[in-house]
C-alpha positions in Angstrom: 0.0 0.0 0.0 1.3 3.5 -0.9 2.2 5.8 2.0 -0.4 8.4 1.0 -3.1 5.8 1.2 -1.8 4.5 4.5 -1.8 8.0 5.9 -5.3 8.6 4.6 -6.6 5.4 6.3 -4.7 6.3 9.5 -6.4 9.7 9.7 -9.8 8.0 9.5 -11.0 6.9 13.0 -12.6 3.7 11.6 -9.4 2.4 9.9 -6.7 4.0 12.2 -5.7 0.8 13.9 -5.7 -1.2 10.6 -3.6 1.4 8.9 -1.1 1.5 11.7 -0.8 -2.3 11.6 -0.1 -2.1 7.9 2.5 0.5 8.5 4.2 -1.6 11.2 4.2 -4.6 8.9 5.6 -2.6 6.0 8.5 -0.9 7.9 9.2 -3.0 11.1 11.9 -5.2 9.6 13.7 -2.3 7.9 13.6 -0.2 11.1 14.7 -3.2 13.3 17.8 -3.8 11.1 18.6 -0.1 10.9 18.6 0.0 14.7 20.3 -3.4 15.1 23.3 -2.3 13.0 23.8 0.6 15.5 23.2 -1.0 18.9 24.1 -4.7 18.0 22.1 -6.3 20.8 18.9 -8.1 19.7 16.9 -7.3 22.8 17.9 -3.6 22.8 17.0 -3.5 19.1 13.6 -5.0 19.7 13.0 -2.5 22.6 14.1 0.4 20.5 12.0 -0.7 17.5 8.9 -0.8 19.8 9.8 2.7 21.1 10.0 4.0 17.5 6.6 2.7 16.7 5.1 4.0 19.9 6.4 7.4 18.9 5.1 7.0 15.4 1.6 6.1 16.8 1.7 9.2 19.0 3.0 11.5 16.3 1.6 10.3 13.0 -1.4 12.6 13.1 1.1 15.5 13.1 3.1 14.2 10.1 2.9 16.9 7.5 4.2 14.9 4.6 7.2 17.3 3.9 9.3 14.1 3.5 8.6 10.6 2.6 7.1 8.4 5.4 10.1 6.1 5.5 12.4 9.1 5.8 10.5 10.3 8.8 10.5 6.8 10.3 14.3 6.4 9.8 14.8 9.8 11.4 12.9 8.7 14.5 14.8 5.4 14.6 18.1 7.2 14.2 17.4 9.6 17.0 16.4 6.7 19.2 19.6 4.9 18.5 21.8 8.0 19.2 19.9 8.7 22.4 20.2 5.1 23.5 24.0 5.0 22.9 24.4 8.4 24.7 22.4 7.2 27.7 24.3 4.0 27.8 27.6 5.9 27.8 26.4 8.3 30.5 24.6 5.7 32.7 27.7 3.7 33.1 30.1 6.7 33.0 31.8 4.9 30.2 34.1 6.5 27.6 32.9 5.7 24.1 35.7 3.2 23.7 34.3 1.1 26.5 30.8 1.2 24.9 32.5 0.0 21.6 34.2 -2.8 23.5 30.9 -3.9 25.1 29.2 -3.8 21.7 32.1 -5.7 20.1 31.7 -8.5 22.7 28.0 -8.7 22.0 28.8 -8.9 18.3 31.1 -11.8 18.7 28.7 -13.7 21.1 25.5 -13.1 19.1 24.3 -16.3 17.3 22.1 -14.2 15.1 25.0 -12.4 13.5 26.7 -14.7 11.2 29.1 -14.4 8.4 32.6 -15.2 7.5 35.7 -13.7 9.0 35.7 -10.7 6.7 32.1 -9.8 7.6 33.0 -9.9 11.3 35.9 -7.7 10.6 33.7 -5.2 8.8 31.2 -5.2 11.7 34.1 -4.6 14.2 35.4 -1.8 12.0 32.0 -0.2 11.9 32.0 -0.2 15.7 35.2 1.8 15.7 33.5 4.6 13.8 31.8 7.5 15.5 28.0 6.9 15.7 27.1 9.4 13.0 29.7 8.1 10.6 28.4 4.6 11.3 24.9 5.7 10.5 25.9 7.3 7.2 27.8 4.2 6.2 25.0 1.8 7.2 22.4 3.9 5.4 24.5 4.2 2.2 26.1 0.7 2.1 23.5 -1.6 3.6 20.2 0.3 3.1 21.3 1.6 -0.3 19.8 5.0 0.4 20.7 8.0 -1.8 22.6 10.9 -0.2 19.5 13.1 -0.7 17.4 10.7 1.4 20.1 10.4 4.1 20.3 14.2 4.1 16.6 14.4 4.9 16.9 11.8 7.6 19.9 13.2 9.4 19.4 16.9 8.6 22.9 17.2 7.2 24.1 18.5 3.8 24.8 16.1 1.0 28.4 17.4 0.8 29.0 16.6 4.5 27.4 13.2 4.1 29.7 12.4 1.2 32.7 13.5 3.2 31.5 11.4 6.2 31.0 8.3 4.0 34.4 8.7 2.4 36.1 9.0 5.9 34.2 6.0 7.1 35.3 3.9 4.1 38.9 5.0 4.7 38.8 4.1 8.4 37.1 0.7 7.6 39.8 -0.1 5.0 42.5 0.8 7.5 41.0 -1.4 10.2 40.4 -4.4 8.0 43.9 -4.2 6.5 45.5 -4.0 10.0 43.5 -6.8 11.6 
């Protein structure tokens, strides 16, 4: 179902719940994996995905349609990820390096994350990136979003995103070649 039709059904009291269920079915897996690539842990990813859709339920009436629906959803999910990582760092008074180490441990122990040695190296390299660079890389490389779409999600210029992606690729290449 097209986003415009979904929104129309959502704004109608008789079909609001039905439309929201369709929206969740359509976007839940994409949002989950977007979050999962950032926070690594399955349980945390599930919790954050639920939080995203609770926020969507509470805010969808105010969605103006200035951007595409999935762009708006990704922006909410992205903000939830960044807030989660910042809270985790502050809650445990951990420097970002310790948060990375914790996430790396979860990455190695997680049975749901599979792949060969090079895939694991790539995931470890991604954890070394600053969160925003990791987001840009994930959205461009894994989600295959265009820079213009990422720009709308993150509220950053296309030029800055290209630079961030380029830096991320260089750092990943360095990490993979050293390890």
